[in-house]
C-alpha positions as CSV (number, residue, x, y, z in Angstrom):
1,M,158.1,-60.8,40.6
2,N,155.3,-60.6,43.1
3,A,153.4,-63.8,44.1
4,F,150.4,-64.7,41.9
5,R,147.3,-62.7,42.8
6,P,144.3,-64.0,40.9
7,H,141.7,-61.7,42.3
8,T,140.8,-58.4,40.5
9,V,141.3,-55.1,42.2
10,D,139.7,-51.7,41.8
11,R,142.5,-49.4,40.7
12,H,141.1,-46.7,43.1
13,A,141.4,-49.1,46.1
14,A,144.2,-48.9,48.7
15,D,146.3,-51.8,47.4
16,P,148.9,-50.3,44.9
17,H,150.6,-53.6,44.2
18,T,148.2,-54.3,41.3
19,L,149.1,-51.1,39.4
20,T,152.6,-52.1,38.1
21,G,151.4,-52.9,34.6
22,A,149.1,-49.9,34.3
23,Y,151.9,-47.6,35.5
24,A,154.4,-49.0,33.0
25,A,151.8,-48.5,30.2
26,H,151.1,-44.9,31.4
27,A,147.5,-45.8,32.0
28,L,147.1,-44.2,35.4
29,D,145.5,-40.8,36.0
30,P,147.7,-38.1,37.5
31,E,146.6,-38.7,41.1
32,E,147.1,-42.5,40.8
33,N,150.4,-42.0,39.1
34,D,151.8,-39.7,41.9
35,A,150.5,-42.0,44.6
36,F,152.1,-45.1,42.9
37,E,155.5,-43.3,42.4
38,R,155.5,-42.6,46.2
39,H,154.8,-46.3,46.8
40,L,157.7,-47.3,44.5
41,E,160.1,-45.4,46.7
42,H,159.7,-48.0,49.5
43,C,158.6,-51.2,47.6
44,P,161.4,-53.0,45.8
45,S,159.2,-55.8,44.5
46,C,156.9,-53.4,42.7
47,A,159.9,-51.5,41.4
48,Q,161.3,-54.7,39.9
49,E,157.9,-55.7,38.4
50,T,157.4,-52.2,36.9
51,A,160.8,-52.4,35.3
52,E,160.0,-55.8,33.8
53,F,156.7,-54.5,32.4
54,A,158.4,-51.4,30.9
55,A,160.9,-53.7,29.2
56,A,158.2,-55.9,27.8
57,L,156.3,-52.8,26.5
58,A,159.5,-51.6,24.8
59,R,160.0,-55.0,23.1
60,L,156.3,-54.8,22.0
61,G,157.0,-51.5,20.3
62,A,160.2,-52.7,18.7
63,A,158.5,-55.8,17.5
64,E,156.2,-53.9,15.2
65,T,158.9,-52.1,13.2
66,A,158.8,-53.1,9.5
67,A,161.3,-52.6,6.6
68,P,160.1,-51.2,3.3
69,P,158.8,-54.1,1.0
70,P,161.3,-55.4,-1.5
71,A,158.8,-54.7,-4.3
72,L,159.2,-51.0,-3.7
73,K,162.9,-51.0,-4.9
74,A,161.9,-53.0,-8.0
75,R,159.1,-50.5,-8.8
76,V,161.4,-47.5,-8.5
77,L,164.1,-49.1,-10.7
78,A,161.5,-50.1,-13.3
79,A,160.2,-46.5,-13.4
80,L,163.6,-44.9,-14.0
81,P,163.7,-45.4,-17.8
82,G,160.5,-43.4,-18.1
83,V,161.8,-40.4,-16.2
84,R,162.7,-37.6,-18.6
85,Q,166.2,-36.2,-18.2
86,E,166.5,-32.5,-18.4
87,A,168.3,-31.1,-21.4
88,P,171.7,-29.5,-20.8
89,R,171.7,-25.8,-20.6
90,V,173.0,-24.0,-23.7
91,D,174.2,-20.4,-23.7
92,G,173.0,-18.3,-26.6
93,P,170.2,-19.0,-29.1
94,V,169.5,-22.5,-30.2
95,P,169.4,-22.9,-34.0
96,P,166.0,-24.3,-35.3
97,R,165.8,-27.9,-36.5
98,T,165.6,-28.5,-40.2
99,R,163.7,-31.4,-41.6
100,P,162.9,-32.4,-45.1
101,A,159.4,-31.1,-46.1
102,R,158.2,-34.5,-47.1
103,L,159.0,-35.9,-43.6
104,R,157.2,-33.0,-41.9
105,R,154.1,-33.5,-44.0
106,R,154.0,-37.3,-43.2
107,F,154.4,-36.6,-39.5
108,A,151.6,-34.0,-39.7
109,R,149.2,-36.6,-41.3
110,R,150.0,-39.3,-38.7
111,A,150.2,-37.1,-35.6
112,P,146.4,-37.3,-34.7
113,G,146.5,-41.1,-34.8
114,L,149.7,-41.3,-32.9
115,A,148.4,-39.0,-30.2
116,L,145.2,-41.1,-29.9
117,A,147.2,-44.3,-29.6
118,A,149.5,-42.7,-27.0
119,C,146.4,-41.5,-25.0
120,L,144.8,-45.0,-25.1
121,A,148.1,-46.7,-24.0
122,L,148.5,-44.1,-21.2
123,A,144.9,-44.6,-20.0
124,L,145.2,-48.4,-20.0
125,G,148.5,-48.3,-18.2
126,A,147.2,-45.8,-15.6
127,G,144.1,-47.9,-15.0
128,A,146.1,-51.1,-14.5
129,L,148.5,-49.2,-12.2
130,A,145.6,-47.8,-10.2
131,V,144.0,-51.2,-9.7
132,Q,147.4,-52.7,-8.6
133,Q,148.0,-49.8,-6.2
134,H,144.5,-50.1,-4.8
135,R,145.0,-53.8,-4.1
136,E,148.4,-53.2,-2.5
137,A,146.9,-50.4,-0.3
138,E,144.1,-52.7,0.8
139,R,146.6,-55.5,1.7
140,A,148.7,-53.0,3.6
141,R,145.7,-51.7,5.5
142,D,144.7,-55.2,6.4
143,R,148.2,-55.9,7.7
144,V,148.3,-52.7,9.7
145,A,144.9,-53.4,11.2
146,A,145.9,-56.9,12.2
147,L,149.1,-55.7,13.8
148,A,147.2,-53.0,15.6
149,R,144.7,-55.6,17.0
150,Q,147.6,-57.8,18.1
151,Q,149.3,-54.9,19.8
152,E,146.1,-53.8,21.6
153,S,145.4,-57.3,22.8
154,V,148.9,-57.8,24.2
155,T,148.9,-54.3,25.7
156,A,145.6,-55.2,27.4
157,L,147.3,-58.3,28.9
158,L,150.2,-56.3,30.1
159,T,147.9,-53.9,32.0
160,A,145.7,-56.6,33.5
161,P,145.9,-56.4,37.4
162,D,147.1,-60.0,37.6
163,A,149.4,-59.9,34.6
164,R,152.7,-61.8,34.8
165,T,155.7,-62.1,32.4
166,A,158.6,-64.5,31.8
167,T,161.5,-63.9,29.5
168,A,164.1,-66.2,27.9
169,A,166.9,-65.6,25.5
170,T,168.4,-67.6,22.6
171,G,170.6,-66.9,19.6
172,G,171.1,-63.2,20.5
173,G,167.3,-62.6,20.7
174,T,164.7,-62.6,23.5
175,A,161.1,-63.6,23.9
176,T,158.7,-62.5,26.6
177,V,155.4,-64.3,27.4
178,V,152.8,-62.2,29.2
179,W,149.7,-63.9,30.7
180,S,146.7,-63.2,32.8
181,A,144.8,-65.9,34.6
182,A,141.8,-63.7,35.0
183,R,141.6,-63.1,31.3
184,G,142.7,-66.6,30.4
185,R,145.0,-65.5,27.6
186,A,148.7,-65.1,26.9
187,G,150.8,-63.2,24.4
188,L,154.4,-63.4,23.1
189,L,156.8,-60.6,22.3
190,A,159.8,-61.6,20.3
191,A,162.8,-59.5,19.4
192,G,165.9,-60.4,17.5
193,L,165.5,-64.2,17.4
194,P,167.4,-65.9,14.5
195,A,165.5,-66.0,11.2
196,P,163.7,-69.3,11.0
197,G,165.0,-69.9,7.5
198,P,163.3,-70.7,4.1
199,G,160.2,-72.8,4.5
200,R,160.4,-72.7,8.3
201,T,158.4,-70.8,11.0
202,Y,158.4,-70.5,14.7
203,Q,155.4,-72.3,16.3
204,L,154.1,-71.7,19.8
205,W,152.7,-74.3,22.1
206,Y,150.9,-74.4,25.4
207,D,152.5,-76.9,27.8
208,D,149.6,-79.0,29.2
209,A,151.4,-81.1,31.7
210,G,153.9,-82.3,29.1
211,T,151.4,-82.4,26.2
212,M,152.0,-79.6,23.7
213,R,148.9,-77.8,22.4
214,P,149.3,-75.6,19.2
215,A,149.1,-71.9,20.1
216,G,150.0,-70.0,16.9
217,L,152.7,-69.2,14.4
218,L,155.4,-66.5,14.5
219,P,156.9,-66.4,10.9
220,A,159.8,-64.1,11.8
221,G,162.2,-63.7,14.7
222,T,160.7,-60.3,15.7
223,G,157.0,-59.8,16.2
224,T,154.0,-59.9,18.6
225,L,151.5,-62.7,18.8
226,L,148.4,-63.2,20.9
227,L,148.4,-66.9,21.5
228,S,145.4,-68.8,20.1
229,G,143.3,-70.6,22.6
230,P,142.8,-70.1,26.4
231,L,145.4,-70.8,29.1
232,D,143.2,-73.6,30.4
233,G,145.6,-74.6,33.2
234,A,148.8,-74.6,31.0
235,A,152.1,-74.7,32.8
236,G,153.9,-72.6,30.3
237,V,154.7,-71.9,26.6
238,G,157.2,-73.6,24.3
239,V,158.6,-72.5,21.0
240,T,159.8,-74.8,18.2
241,L,160.9,-74.5,14.6
242,E,158.4,-76.1,12.3
243,P,157.7,-76.3,8.5
244,A,155.9,-73.3,7.1
245,G,152.2,-73.6,8.0
246,G,152.9,-75.3,11.3
247,S,152.6,-78.9,12.6
248,P,150.0,-80.7,14.7
249,H,152.7,-81.8,17.1
250,P,156.3,-80.6,17.7
251,T,158.8,-82.1,15.3
252,G,162.0,-81.0,17.2
253,A,163.4,-79.9,20.5
254,P,162.1,-76.6,21.9
255,V,164.0,-73.5,21.0
256,L,162.6,-71.7,24.0
257,L,160.6,-72.8,27.1
258,L,158.8,-70.1,29.1
259,P,157.1,-71.5,32.3
260,F,154.2,-69.7,33.9
261,A,155.9,-69.2,37.3
């Protein structure tokens, strides 16, 4: 990647080397886009940096995919006994049912009470279901909003003029750290890392000259995280496996080390 350039640059200025992240994120206007593509034809370093940003953005999108919640299958299976099965088709007239007169009279007397009880049970059940669905919808909206904020923050880092990335692989998965000295922030994009296991989580750390500073938790092997806290001169980012909830200090060897080159 290009050498570190800490100064900020006007996108409309003559230097196109600062537009790699914005081009990969499709954030240039048509005139800038055409000019930058002409620049790419004779600038191998910008072509390489653009490809790295494009790969990081692809991992960012893949990291936000989510499987249906396990509770959905349970709710569908629980509802099946209450689904009425259609009666088989019968050719020809159906003979009327015959019931003893006394049984018919007893049912006629009890029908209003039974109907009222059924209506009350249905109303109570529908009310409880509505409350539960409302709470689940609120929680889902909160999760989606949080993911959107994370993605917007990391995308903003990727398109910063001085943005840089570093990628490492382990266990069949990859992790990419993107950072901006001008913004003083960093983010991590993980895809396909091994599941941390029950009661475990991935914890991120800033490397402050050998002292590890907590920077956030990544509960799964795929996800996006805006690291907590500023860069503050950190030399890189480390990832360890910790007990759920995190640790004040690393308890094991790093799973990944991503230096700020």
